[in-house]
C-alpha positions as CSV (number, residue, x, y, z in Angstrom):
1,M,-0.1,-0.2,-0.4
2,W,1.2,3.4,0.1
3,A,4.0,4.6,2.0
4,N,2.4,8.6,2.8
5,R,-1.3,8.4,2.7
6,E,-2.1,11.2,4.7
7,P,-1.1,13.9,1.6
8,F,-4.2,11.9,-0.6
9,L,-6.7,11.7,3.1
10,E,-6.0,15.8,3.5
11,I,-7.2,16.4,-0.2
12,L,-10.0,14.1,-0.7
13,N,-11.3,15.8,2.7
14,S,-11.2,18.2,1.3
15,E,-12.7,17.5,-1.6
16,L,-15.7,15.4,-0.7
17,N,-16.0,18.3,2.5
18,M,-18.3,20.6,0.6
19,I,-19.4,22.6,3.4
20,G,-15.8,23.8,5.2
21,D,-14.9,24.3,8.8
22,M,-16.6,26.7,10.0
23,Q,-15.0,30.7,9.9
24,P,-14.5,32.3,13.3
25,E,-16.4,36.0,11.1
26,D,-19.4,34.1,11.6
27,I,-19.7,32.9,14.7
28,A,-21.9,35.3,17.5
29,G,-20.1,35.6,20.3
30,D,-17.6,33.8,22.7
31,Y,-17.7,30.3,20.9
32,K,-16.0,26.3,21.3
33,E,-13.7,25.1,18.7
34,V,-14.6,20.9,19.0
35,T,-13.2,18.7,15.1
36,L,-16.6,16.3,14.3
37,D,-15.9,13.2,11.7
38,L,-19.0,13.5,10.1
39,Y,-19.2,10.9,7.6
40,N,-16.2,9.0,5.6
41,S,-12.9,10.2,7.8
42,V,-14.5,13.5,6.5
43,N,-13.6,15.7,8.9
44,R,-14.9,20.0,10.7
45,K,-14.0,22.4,12.0
46,I,-17.0,23.5,14.1
47,L,-17.5,26.5,16.2
48,Y,-20.3,26.7,18.9
49,T,-21.7,29.1,20.6
50,D,-24.5,28.4,23.6
51,I,-26.9,30.8,22.1
52,E,-30.2,29.3,21.5
53,T,-32.5,30.2,18.5
54,P,-35.8,29.1,19.4
55,Y,-38.5,27.3,16.9
56,P,-40.7,30.3,16.0
57,D,-44.3,28.4,16.2
58,G,-46.4,27.9,13.2
59,K,-43.5,27.3,10.5
60,L,-42.2,23.7,9.4
61,I,-38.7,23.5,8.2
62,V,-38.3,21.0,5.1
63,S,-35.3,20.3,2.9
64,T,-35.2,16.7,0.3
65,T,-31.5,15.2,-0.2
66,D,-30.1,13.4,-2.5
67,P,-29.7,9.3,-1.7
68,E,-25.8,10.6,0.0
69,G,-27.2,13.4,2.5
70,N,-26.1,16.2,-0.4
71,I,-29.1,19.2,0.3
72,T,-31.5,19.4,-3.3
73,N,-33.9,21.9,-1.8
74,V,-34.8,24.1,0.9
75,N,-37.6,26.3,2.1
76,K,-37.3,29.4,3.4
77,S,-37.6,28.8,7.0
78,F,-34.7,26.9,6.9
79,I,-32.8,29.2,5.0
80,E,-33.6,31.8,8.3
81,M,-33.1,29.4,10.9
82,S,-30.1,27.4,9.7
83,G,-28.7,31.1,8.9
84,Y,-27.2,29.9,5.9
85,S,-28.2,31.0,1.9
86,E,-29.5,28.7,-0.1
87,D,-27.0,29.1,-2.3
88,E,-24.4,27.6,0.3
89,L,-27.1,25.1,2.0
90,I,-27.9,23.5,-2.3
91,G,-25.4,20.4,-3.3
92,A,-24.1,20.1,0.8
93,P,-24.1,17.4,2.9
94,H,-27.5,18.1,5.6
95,S,-24.9,17.3,8.2
96,I,-24.4,21.0,7.7
97,L,-26.4,21.4,10.5
98,R,-24.6,18.5,12.7
99,H,-24.2,20.3,16.8
100,P,-21.0,18.7,18.5
101,D,-23.5,17.9,21.0
102,M,-25.8,15.3,18.5
103,P,-24.0,11.7,19.7
104,P,-23.7,9.7,16.6
105,A,-25.9,7.0,17.5
106,A,-28.9,8.9,16.9
107,F,-27.5,9.8,13.4
108,K,-26.6,5.9,12.5
109,D,-30.5,4.9,13.5
110,L,-31.3,7.9,11.4
111,W,-29.5,6.5,8.4
112,D,-30.4,2.5,9.3
113,T,-33.9,3.4,9.4
114,V,-34.6,4.9,6.3
115,K,-32.3,2.6,4.4
116,K,-34.8,0.5,5.7
117,G,-36.8,2.3,4.3
118,D,-39.0,3.2,7.2
119,K,-39.7,6.7,8.7
120,W,-37.5,8.0,10.9
121,Q,-38.3,10.3,14.2
122,G,-36.8,12.3,16.1
123,F,-35.3,15.0,18.4
124,V,-32.4,17.0,17.0
125,K,-29.8,19.7,17.5
126,N,-29.3,21.3,14.7
127,I,-26.0,23.8,14.6
128,R,-26.3,27.1,12.8
129,K,-24.1,29.6,10.7
130,D,-23.1,31.5,13.4
131,G,-22.1,28.8,16.0
132,G,-25.5,29.1,18.0
133,Y,-28.3,26.4,17.8
134,Y,-32.1,25.7,17.3
135,W,-34.1,22.4,18.4
136,V,-36.1,20.1,15.7
137,K,-38.4,17.1,16.4
138,A,-37.5,15.6,12.4
139,T,-39.1,13.3,10.5
140,V,-37.2,11.9,7.8
141,I,-39.2,9.5,4.6
142,P,-37.4,7.7,1.8
143,N,-38.4,9.3,-1.6
144,I,-39.2,6.1,-4.0
145,R,-39.4,7.2,-7.3
146,N,-40.8,4.0,-10.0
147,G,-39.8,1.8,-7.4
148,K,-36.0,3.3,-6.4
149,L,-34.5,5.5,-3.5
150,A,-34.5,8.9,-4.8
151,G,-33.6,10.3,-1.7
152,Y,-34.8,11.8,1.2
153,T,-37.3,14.5,2.9
154,S,-37.0,15.7,6.3
155,V,-39.6,17.8,7.9
156,R,-39.2,20.0,11.0
157,R,-41.1,21.1,13.5
158,K,-41.2,23.1,17.2
159,P,-40.3,20.5,19.8
160,S,-41.3,21.0,23.1
161,R,-39.2,22.4,26.2
162,T,-40.1,19.1,27.8
163,N,-38.3,17.0,25.3
164,I,-35.8,19.0,24.5
165,D,-34.9,19.7,29.0
166,A,-35.2,15.4,28.1
167,C,-32.6,15.1,25.5
168,S,-30.3,18.2,26.8
169,K,-29.8,15.5,29.8
170,L,-29.7,12.4,27.6
171,Y,-27.6,12.5,25.2
172,P,-24.4,13.7,27.0
173,T,-24.7,10.4,28.4
174,M,-24.6,8.7,24.4
175,F,-20.9,9.3,23.5
């Protein structure tokens, strides 16, 4: 095999990671820094704060992805809550929203469920472009066209404060 594959992996990592590292100039306030392993050894530097953006009443966040989880469509509520522009979101992996407080087991369960063709529901803490966060109650369903997987649709709604509090206590125990 390769004696020194690190340069190759670094190039591959940067090519696959279409979302790039978070930038200090985009962050509102003091932040913490962590590097997340998102998928297939793709790493992303995350800068995050303790600033919560409350989920607005009466709004649904909707997005679609291709079968690999790359965003193909977003609604206005998605853009507003995430803080990213539509151009930044389209084509990016949905993991652009991955908050470091989310246990990897939650996303393993999501992918294991939807790859079987089943609907997945759960509570997710998403990161915003400005480093803040927001909680959602997410439902993800596979989109089947002519018998083949065409992608996924995710609909997010406002979670109850009771569920947010429960997840805030449970998720740290899952690492």
